[in-house]
N, C-alpha and C positions, 0 to 999 in steps of 0.2 A: 504493500499500499504505500503510495506516495503522499507526502504532505505539501500542501501549497502554502508558502510563506509569502505574503505581500511584500514587495520591495519597492523602494523609492530611490530615484537617482540621487547620488551624493553630490549635491551642490547647494550653494547658500539659499537659493530660493525654496528648494524642496526641505531642507533642514529647517528653515524657519517656520514650516508647518508641523514639525515633530511635536509631540506632546511635552508640555512643561510640567511633567509629573515624574515620580519615581518609576523605575522600571528597568528592563534589559534591552540592549540592542546588539545587532550583529552588523559588521562591517563585511561586505561581499565584493569579490572581484567576479563580476557576472554571477555565476551559480556557485562559486566556491566561497565558503566562509573563511575569511581571514582573521577576525578577531571578534571576541565577545566581550562587552562591556556592561556595567551597570551603574544606575544612578540612585543615590539612597533617598532622595527626596529633598524638599526645601529648594535652596538655590542650587542643589545638585540634581538636575533634571535630565530626562533623555535629550531634550533640545540642547542644554547648556553643554553636555557631553559632546554631542555631535558638532556643535559650533566649535568646541575646543579642538576637535580632531581637524576640522576644516582649517582652523588657524594654524595648527601644527603642520598640516600639509603645505600650507602657503610658506612655511619658514623652513622647509627641508626635512620632512619626516623620513624615517626609514624607508628603504626601497620597498619593502613588502607592503606597507600601508599606502604607498604611492599608487598601488594597483587597485584601491578601492574604487568601484564603479556604482555600488548601490548600498543601502542600509535597510534594515528592517527593525522593528521594535516591538515590545510587548510590555503594557503596564502590569504590575503585579505587587503583591504586598510585601514580599521578601525577595528584593532583587539579588542578593547574594546567593541565596539558595537556588533561585531560577537560573542564574547564569551558570552555576555548577551543573545544573541539569542539562542546559543547553549545550555545555561543552562536552558533556558525556554523549549526548545524541549527536552533535555535530562532528565530533572528533577531536583528537589531541592538539592538532596543530592549532586550531581555533583557540582552544583552552590556553595553550602557551601564549599565543599573541595576546589573548585577553589579559593575562597577568602582566604582560609588559605594558600594555596601554593604561592599565590601572595605575601604574606607578608614574606615568607620563601625564601629569596634570598641566594643561595649558591655561592660564588665566586670561589671556587676551581674547577678546571677541572681535570678529572681523566687522 
C-alpha cells in the first residue's frame, strides 16, 4: 500500500503559507526524503523552521540540503515523538539529516 504525502514547492511564497503551529516537516528532493525536522510550538513553528532553512540555503547550506525541492508538514501534539516515527518510516538517512538540521538553528528571516 502506498501513502500519498502532500508536498509543496520549497520556495519563499509556498513556505509563507506553512502553518504557524507546532508539528513536524520533511524536506524532499523530488520524492526522496532528505531531512526530518520538528517545531515545538510558540515562536518555534513549522513555518519559522522552514523559513530558517530557506535563509540557511541562501547563505550556503551543506550540499545535501541544497537539493531540496519540496516540503511536507504535519501538525501534532508531540513533535519529537512524531519526528522519530517518521524517521523510522522514511529511513535512516532522513533521520540522520534531521539530527543535523535540528542543531543548525538559523535566526535570520528572509
